[in-house]
FIZA-550857 format. One record per residue (C-alpha): residue in three letters; z, x, y. Coordinates in pm, whole numbers, padded with zeros to 5 digits, always signed. Layout:
! FIZA-550857
ALAZXY/...
! end
This chain:
! FIZA-550857
MET+01518+03820-07608/GLY+01884+03725-07639/PRO+02001+03364-07599/HIS+02210+03445-07294/ARG+01917+03612-07115/ALA+01682+03327-07201/ARG+01935+03077-07071/PHE+01976+03279-06752/MET+01599+03284-06687/LEU+01574+02911-06746/LEU+01856+02850-06501/GLY+01688+03078-06246/LEU+01358+02894-06285/ALA+01530+02558-06242/ALA+01704+02681-05927/ALA+01376+02811-05787/LEU+01203+02478-05854/THR+01492+02289-05695/ALA+01479+02510-05386/ALA+01103+02462-05359/LEU+01140+02085-05383/LEU+01414+02083-05123/ALA+01204+02299-04892/ALA+00908+02066-04936/CYS+01126+01766-04865/GLY+01270+01938-04560/SER+00923+02023-04434/SER+00807+01665-04488/THR+01112+01529-04306/ALA+01061+01766-04015/GLY+00695+01672-03990/SER+00783+01305-04001/SER+01042+01352-03725/ALA+00793+01542-03513/SER+00528+01271-03546/ALA+00784+01005-03461/ALA+00911+01192-03155/PRO+00853+01002-02831/LYS+00551+01111-02629/PRO+00624+01278-02295/PRO+00604+01047-01993/ILE+00304+01030-01764/LEU+00421+01197-01445/ILE+00284+01041-01126/GLY+00349+01210-00792/ALA+00360+01054-00448/SER+00484+01146-00102/LEU+00639+00864+00099/SER+00792+00826+00443/LEU+01149+00748+00341/THR+01268+00866+00682/GLY+01100+00900+01020/ASP+00870+00666+01213/PHE+00714+00506+00904/SER+01034+00469+00704/ALA+01028+00087+00686/ASP+00682+00103+00532/GLY+00764+00405+00318/VAL+01066+00236+00163/ALA+00858-00077+00097/PHE+00593+00139-00070/GLN+00859+00301-00285/LYS+00972-00043-00400/GLY+00613-00137-00481/TYR+00553+00178-00684/GLU+00885+00148-00866/LEU+00838-00221-00936/TRP+00496-00151-01086/ALA+00627+00138-01298/GLY+00914-00076-01426/GLN+00678-00357-01522/VAL+00438-00118-01697/ASN+00718+00056-01887/SER+00864-00274-02002/HIS+00530-00345-02169/GLY+00495-00012-02349/GLY+00372+00210-02069/ILE+00017+00346-02043/LEU-00159+00492-02348/GLY+00168+00450-02534/ARG+00357+00667-02286/GLN+00618+00569-02031/VAL+00547+00623-01662/LYS+00773+00846-01454/LEU+00746+00862-01075/ASP+00806+01184-00882/ILE+00845+01076-00518/LEU+00906+01324-00234/ASN+01004+01236+00124/ASP+00757+01349+00390/ASN+00966+01226+00686/SER+00649+01064+00828/SER+00508+01412+00898/PRO+00141+01510+00838/SER+00240+01871+00776/GLN+00516+01779+00532/VAL+00288+01545+00337/VAL+00054+01840+00275/THR+00344+02054+00152/ASN+00465+01772-00072/TYR+00134+01717-00251/GLN+00086+02091-00299/LYS+00428+02101-00464/LEU+00365+01791-00675/ILE+00039+01934-00809/THR+00104+02309-00839/VAL+00479+02323-00905/ASN+00579+01987-01052/HIS+00247+01958-01239/VAL+00210+01582-01209/ASP-00060+01416-01417/LEU-00175+01179-01142/THR-00119+01124-00770/PHE-00065+00808-00567/GLY-00117+00796-00190/PRO+00139+00795+00094/PHE+00178+00540+00373/SER-00058+00538+00674/SER-00405+00677+00738/LEU-00243+00951+00947/LEU-00083+01096+00633/THR-00348+00989+00382/ALA-00624+01193+00546/PRO-00459+01538+00504/ALA-00299+01442+00173/SER-00629+01338+00016/ALA-00782+01673+00112/ILE-00511+01856-00082/ALA-00565+01635-00387/HIS-00939+01697-00360/ARG-00886+02073-00355/TYR-00718+02050-00696/GLY-00953+01790-00845/TYR-00706+01500-00844/ALA-00808+01138-00801/PHE-00631+00997-00496/VAL-00579+00624-00521/GLU-00397+00480-00220/GLY-00323+00150-00051/ALA-00248+00227+00314/GLY-00521+00465+00425/GLY-00812+00249+00531/ALA-00895+00402+00869/PRO-01230+00576+00931/ILE-01066+00922+00948/VAL-00979+00892+00577/PHE-01340+00833+00473/ALA-01518+01049+00733/PRO-01495+01369+00519/LYS-01666+01178+00232/LEU-01431+01314-00031/SER-01523+01193-00379/ASN-01161+01153-00492/VAL-01038+00897-00234/PHE-01001+00530-00328/ASP-00834+00273-00102/VAL-00745-00047-00290/SER-00678-00241+00031/LEU-00888-00398+00305/PRO-01086-00151+00524/ILE-00900-00118+00853/ALA-01184-00149+01102/ASN-01286-00499+00992/GLU-00946-00658+00940/LEU-00956-00856+01268/ASP-01302-01005+01202/PRO-01175-01355+01108/PHE-00964-01364+01426/VAL-01257-01260+01645/THR-01476-01524+01483/TRP-01212-01791+01549/ILE-01163-01693+01915/LYS-01538-01705+01975/SER-01557-02048+01809/LEU-01308-02208+02049/PRO-01442-02442+02318/ALA-01473-02268+02654/SER-01185-02475+02794/GLN-00950-02344+02522/ARG-01075-01990+02480/PRO-00867-01714+02646/ALA-01035-01597+02964/THR-00878-01251+02962/ALA-00750-01011+02697/ALA-00532-00700+02677/TYR-00586-00427+02418/PRO-00287-00189+02402/MET-00318+00057+02113/ALA-00084+00311+01958/ASN-00240+00655+01920/ASP-00285+00621+01545/PRO-00597+00613+01324/PHE-00475+00287+01171/ALA-00407+00113+01502/THR-00712+00182+01716/PRO-01024+00103+01504/PRO-00970-00271+01449/VAL-00866-00330+01811/GLN-01159-00138+01952/LEU-01399-00329+01726/ALA-01244-00660+01834/LEU-01285-00564+02201/SER-01650-00472+02144/LYS-01714-00820+02003/LEU-01501-01027+02241/ALA-01615-00873+02569/PRO-01979-00977+02520/ALA-01851-01328+02443/GLY-01725-01353+02800/ILE-01359-01263+02749/LYS-01274-01027+03033/THR-01080-00711+02949/ALA-00765-00714+03163/TYR-00608-00406+03002/GLU-00719-00138+02756/LYS-00518+00174+02686/ILE-00404+00400+02404/PHE-00036+00493+02429/PRO+00174+00757+02246/GLU+00318+00640+01916/GLU+00678+00702+02018/VAL+00939+00432+02074/ALA+01035+00582+02410/ASP+00676+00530+02532/TYR+00634+00162+02440/LYS+00795-00006+02742/ALA+00555+00117+03012/PRO+00236-00013+02846/ALA+00415-00334+02746/ASP+00516-00394+03109/ASP+00160-00317+03221/VAL+00019-00573+02977/ALA+00267-00831+03102/ALA+00166-00754+03461/SER-00200-00806+03373/GLY-00129-01165+03278/ALA-00385-01149+02998/GLN-00410-01471+02800/LEU-00476-01285+02475/VAL-00302-00972+02345/VAL-00452-00769+02061/LEU-00197-00497+01984/GLY-00290-00185+01790/SER+00039-00130+01607/THR+00149+00047+01292/ASP+00499-00084+01236/VAL+00776-00328+01325/PRO+00935-00121+01608/THR+00610-00116+01805/VAL+00563-00493+01790/SER+00930-00561+01850/ALA+00929-00342+02163/PHE+00629-00525+02308/MET+00775-00866+02229/SER+01105-00772+02391/ALA+00932-00645+02705/PHE+00717-00958+02728/GLU+01023-01179+02698/GLN+01202-00984+02971/GLN+00899-01023+03198/HIS+00874-01397+03117/TYR+00521-01337+02996/ASN+00386-01537+02704/PRO+00017-01502+02614/LYS-00174-01791+02459/ALA-00233-01577+02148/PHE-00072-01255+02027/ILE-00198-01067+01723/ALA-00078-00726+01605/ALA-00257-00493+01364/ALA+00064-00438+01166/GLY+00431-00529+01186/PRO+00446-00907+01152/ASP+00329-00866+00791/GLN+00648-00683+00694/GLY+00849-00984+00591/GLN+01223-00970+00637/ALA+01203-00638+00822/PHE+01005-00812+01097/ILE+01222-01126+01108/SER+01538-00917+01125/ALA+01402-00721+01420/VAL+01265-01005+01635/GLY+01440-01320+01512/LYS+01291-01619+01333/ALA+01229-01821+01650/ASN+01049-01544+01840/ALA+00838-01465+01534/THR+00681-01810+01547/GLY+00322-01786+01665/MET+00282-01414+01596/MET-00033-01329+01400/VAL-00137-01035+01185/PRO-00432-00945+00959/ASN-00382-00863+00594/ALA-00526-00906+00248/TRP-00207-01038+00087/TYR+00088-01267+00148/PRO+00377-01384-00075/GLY+00233-01733-00116/SER-00095-01610-00264/ALA-00223-01824-00552/ASN-00338-01510-00737/PRO-00152-01522-01075/LEU-00102-01145-01067/SER+00058-01177-00725/GLN+00281-01463-00834/ALA+00407-01255-01127/MET+00477-00960-00896/VAL+00664-01179-00647/LYS+00880-01318-00925/ALA+00955-00969-01056/TYR+01032-00841-00705/VAL+01285-01117-00630/ALA+01447-01062-00969/LYS+01480-00687-00907/TYR+01556-00669-00534/GLY+01678-01017-00444/GLY+01588-01210-00131/THR+01305-01462-00110/ALA+00930-01446-00153/SER+00866-01482+00221/GLY+01072-01170+00288/ILE+00851-00940+00080/ASN+00676-00672+00283/ALA+00297-00665+00236/ASP+00329-00289+00179/VAL+00485-00372-00157/ALA+00164-00541-00269/GLU-00050-00252-00144/ALA+00155-00002-00343/TYR+00169-00224-00651/SER-00212-00259-00638/VAL-00250+00120-00652/GLY-00061+00127-00981/GLN-00260-00163-01123/VAL-00596-00002-01047/VAL-00494+00334-01195/ASP-00350+00160-01502/GLN-00677-00023-01570/ALA-00887+00289-01516/VAL-00675+00518-01734/THR-00653+00255-02007/HIS-01030+00215-02004/ASP-01090+00591-02021/LYS-00808+00643-02273/SER-00751+00966-02086/LEU-00552+01119-01802/SER-00848+01330-01697/ASN-00875+01308-01319/ALA-01247+01382-01338/SER-01298+01086-01572/LEU-01082+00867-01349/ILE-01290+00956-01042/SER-01614+00889-01227/TYR-01498+00551-01355/LEU-01375+00431-01017/HIS-01714+00523-00868/SER-01903+00334-01140/GLY-01910+00002-00953/VAL-01662-00164-01186/THR-01457-00453-01046/LEU-01084-00427-01115/GLN-00804-00674-01045/SER-00489-00643-00837/VAL-00222-00855-00673/GLN-00437-00834-00357/GLY-00743-00964-00540/PRO-01056-00789-00669/VAL-01116-00418-00612/ARG-01454-00248-00619/PHE-01524+00081-00445/ASN-01831+00197-00256/SER-01939+00562-00246/LEU-01677+00639+00020/GLY-01391+00483-00175/GLU-01360+00169+00038/ASN-01285-00161-00135/LEU-01606-00356-00081/VAL-01478-00689-00211/ALA-01145-00708-00027/THR-01109-01030+00171/ALA-00982-01034+00529/PHE-00722-01297+00613/ILE-00517-01371+00921/PHE-00157-01484+00888/GLN+00088-01640+01130/TRP+00461-01695+01137/GLN+00533-02066+01172/ASN+00897-02171+01191/GLY+01022-01908+00951/LYS+00725-01926+00713/PHE+00448-01670+00684/VAL+00128-01872+00635/GLN-00244-01808+00604/VAL-00441-01948+00899/LEU-00782-01779+00882/PRO-01059-01790+00778/ALA-01059-02151+00891/GLY-01134-02382+00602/ALA-01059-02120+00338/PRO-00836-02231+00048/GLY-00474-02200+00162/SER-00545-02181+00536/VAL-00341-02408+00764/LYS-00384-02495+01131/ILE-00303-02219+01381/LEU-00020-02272+01627/TYR-00216-02230+01950/PRO-00121-02173+02223/LYS+00165-01959+02096/PRO+00510-02119+02154/GLY+00731-01965+02422/TRP+00998-01704+02356/ALA+01324-01837+02217/GLY+01537-01663+02480/
! end
């Protein structure tokens, strides 16, 4: 073999070895880059009423979900993955909420689903999620119609609706006969959230000797509020228990009462006065004084998780703690419960999530402890009654419970 040929072969071998080494290095670098690539986000879908009758609540729920997601992501996400919300507007429509969850699951392919606002929308939405095997954790669907189908995938982190007025009923019955209201009015919006607690309260107060002066279910449309409000005023009932779902309903009744110069000794609404600044802006600070509402959360809660959420909310959205809508806490609690369950399972499997939430485990939220029964109701949620007192939203019942202050009773007159 000639020297030139031998030299050529050696050069060729060296080039081949160099190329092989470079290829190996390139492969190693590519593999390293792939392993270091960020994991895809966990996609969570929800339908909310950003417009329509429930828009005030829907927007508050959106803030609660987004606040929770931001807090989770700032601490590394869940299972090492960031959380991304996919929120669609259902315009407060039961038919649209069904369409939205079908799209979220079958077209957008979300990993998990969170619930909408109101039992009216939660009932049909949960059925869609059940059809596709998705866990459906929600915070504003506690009416009996949500649990009647006995779907295994439904979990409500908040207080069951039917029993939310129990502390108020107990207090009314405890009053001396000379102070107890002699008559009561029970106007109710035609909504699965509004009627159950009021009807249960009536069934307990009537046998206690409180005469029913008015009882009627009215259409849940703003144009239809004035007639029943005027009828209640005409009844002269000393106690009003209003089955409401939002601020506009309560505001309309308060306005009508003021116009009729009618001021009951006590006025409690199922929902509306709990919505912080939205309620104060609608009715005024002075007229709000004395108004009561049931709930499982308020901005002054001593719960450390709640205090941290309140601080984060004010930092993100501004305002004051007393102006935070209770819907924010309900939505935030949904995220917290799902976070704990997924972290425990180390999996996004909806089947595993459903199984774990039915295991009897007690989880923690800004609203307090959460433990579900076989229907998905939160067995350990505590019922409280709150009242607006001179611009402050304070806990008044159960009487003697930590944090409860004396009720303003009889209710002060209207400011106008």
